[in-house]
C-alpha positions as CSV (number, residue, x, y, z in Angstrom):
1,M,59.2,170.5,155.8
2,E,57.3,168.2,153.4
3,Y,59.2,166.6,150.3
4,S,57.7,164.9,147.3
5,K,57.6,161.1,147.0
6,S,59.0,159.6,144.0
7,Y,58.5,156.7,141.7
8,P,61.0,154.5,139.6
9,L,60.0,154.9,136.0
10,Q,59.0,151.3,135.3
11,E,56.3,151.8,138.3
12,A,55.0,155.0,136.5
13,I,55.0,153.4,132.7
14,H,53.0,150.4,134.8
15,A,50.3,153.1,136.2
16,Q,50.1,154.9,132.5
17,N,49.7,151.7,130.2
18,A,46.7,150.7,132.9
19,L,45.1,153.8,132.6
20,R,45.5,153.9,128.9
21,E,43.8,150.5,128.3
22,L,41.3,151.5,131.0
23,G,40.3,154.5,129.0
24,G,40.9,152.3,125.3
25,L,43.8,154.3,124.5
26,A,46.4,153.2,122.5
27,P,50.0,152.9,124.0
28,E,51.8,156.1,124.0
29,S,54.7,156.7,121.5
30,F,57.2,159.4,120.9
31,P,58.7,161.0,118.0
32,V,62.6,161.0,118.0
33,E,62.5,164.4,119.1
34,A,60.7,163.8,122.4
35,F,62.3,160.4,123.0
36,V,66.0,162.2,122.8
37,G,64.7,165.2,124.9
38,M,63.8,162.8,127.7
39,I,66.9,160.5,127.7
40,S,69.0,163.7,127.5
41,D,69.9,163.8,131.4
42,E,71.6,159.7,130.4
43,I,73.0,161.4,127.5
44,E,74.9,163.7,129.4
45,H,76.2,161.7,132.0
46,L,77.1,159.0,129.6
47,R,79.3,161.9,127.6
48,K,80.9,162.9,130.8
49,L,82.1,159.3,131.2
50,G,83.9,159.5,127.6
51,H,80.9,157.2,125.5
52,R,79.9,158.5,122.0
53,D,76.6,159.1,120.6
54,E,77.3,155.9,118.2
55,E,78.0,153.8,121.5
56,I,74.6,155.5,123.1
57,A,72.7,154.5,119.9
58,E,73.8,150.8,119.8
59,V,73.2,150.5,123.5
60,I,69.4,151.7,122.7
61,A,69.3,149.5,119.5
62,R,70.5,146.4,121.6
63,N,68.3,146.6,124.6
64,S,64.9,147.9,122.7
65,K,63.4,148.1,119.5
66,I,64.1,151.6,119.1
67,E,66.1,152.6,115.8
68,I,68.0,155.7,116.6
69,T,71.2,157.1,115.0
70,A,74.5,159.2,116.4
71,A,73.2,161.6,114.3
72,Q,69.6,162.1,115.5
73,I,70.9,161.6,119.2
74,A,73.3,165.0,118.4
75,E,70.3,166.9,116.9
76,N,67.8,166.5,119.7
77,Y,70.0,166.3,122.6
78,A,68.4,169.0,124.9
79,S,71.3,170.7,126.8
80,P,70.8,171.1,130.9
81,E,69.5,174.6,130.1
82,E,66.8,173.6,127.8
83,R,65.8,170.8,130.3
84,H,65.5,172.9,133.3
85,A,64.7,176.5,131.8
86,P,61.6,177.7,133.5
87,R,58.0,176.8,131.8
88,G,55.6,179.6,131.7
């Protein structure tokens, strides 16, 4: 049985940054909708632990240059069904 190797997010980011630099591309940026979609797994887990979207927004702001509100998190959160829906 074959399995797929996985890599930590930081390693993927380092590789992507190096490729973009090699190609003369600017760093990739994401609109708030895409960012919240990307972190929806973490949001779901934190909500299950009892954390509110206000707390999540505060943690994001304290640990990055990303400015986001609880309302933006609530509005753009991708449900498990949306995240794991078959594409095609």
